[in-house]
N, C-alpha and C positions, 0 to 999 in steps of 0.2 A: 504494500500500500504506500509506504513512504517513498519507495523507489519510483513509483509511477508519478507521484506528486513532484519529486525533484526533477524528473525528466520533463514533466509538463511545465514546470517553472522555467527551465532552461529554454525550452522551445518557445514559450511565451515571451521571454526576454529577447530572444533572437528575432522573432517575428515582429515584436513591438518596435524594433529599430526601423523597420520598413513601413509599418502601419501608422504609427503615431504622426509622422510628418504629413500625412494626408489631412489631418484635422487641425494642425497648428500652422499659422502663418498663411500668407497669400501664395507662396510658391513652395514646391516640394523641396525640402532640404533634409538630407540624411543627418545633418548636425542636430536637428530637432529630435530625431529618433534616438540618437546616441545620448543626448542630454536627458531625454525622458527615461531612457533605460538606466542611465547612471543613478538617477534618483529612485527608480523603481526596484532595482536589484535588491537593496536591503529590505524593502517592503515585501518582496517575494518570500523572504525568510519567514516573516510574520504570516504571510498568506499560507505557506506550507503548514505551519503549526496550527493555524486556525482551521484550515481545511481538514487536517487529521482529526481535530477535536469535533468539528461539525459532523464528519463522517462517522466517527466512533459513537457519538451520543445521540444522533438523530434516530428517532423512531420511524419516521417516514423516509424511506430510501428512494423516493421518486426523484428522477433527475431534475425535474422542473423545480421542486421544492428545495432540493440541494443547491441548485443554481441561485434561487432567490435568497437563500441564507448566505451564500458566498457573496452575492451582490450587495446585500445589506451590510455585511461586514466591511466590504471594500468601500462603500459609501461612508460608513462611520469613520474608517481610517482616513479617507480623503478629507472629511470634515475636521478631524483632529489635526491633520497635516496643515490644513488651511488656517486653523486657529493658532498653531504654533508659529507659523510664518505670517502672523497677522500684521497687516498694515492697512490703515483705513483707505488709502488710495488704491491699493491693488487687491483688496479682499475678494471682490467679485470675480476678477480675472483668475486669481489663484484658486478660488473655489471651483470655478468653471473648469479650469485645466485639470485640477486634481480629480474632480468627479468624472470628467471625460476619460482621462487616462486610466483611472482606477476601474471604470466600467469596461473599457476595452480590454485591459490586461486580464481582469478576472474572467471575462467571457472567454477569451482565448484559453486561459488556464483551465477552466472547467470543461471546455470542449475537448481539449487534449487529454485531460485526466479521464474523462468518460471514454474516449476512444481507446486509450491504453487499457482501461479496465475491460472493455468489450473485447479487445484483441487478446487479452490474457484469458478471458473466459472461453473464447472460441478455440483456444489451443488445447 
């Protein structure tokens, strides 16, 4: 279980480098993806731990409910990140970017975690 989550996190960070620039700025710049991934990599350690806890203690193992739980945790983490980096002039922008990036990264993470579980079950 933990191995799948670590692999999913690595894939998520790799894909995030190319996906995040689509949502930031007027032009596509891989620098935005690298910047986003640099700040997201430590957060993925938290995501792995939270994901293991969610999976272990959830009574309902439906993939949609599991995704919603992961997404809520990502949004709470984004809110905490925005509050830590609080500046009255940039709060809305920081909140928007943190929420957007958190939602994208957790969606990719959950998709690959589910695919790896399905692949393991089919073997």
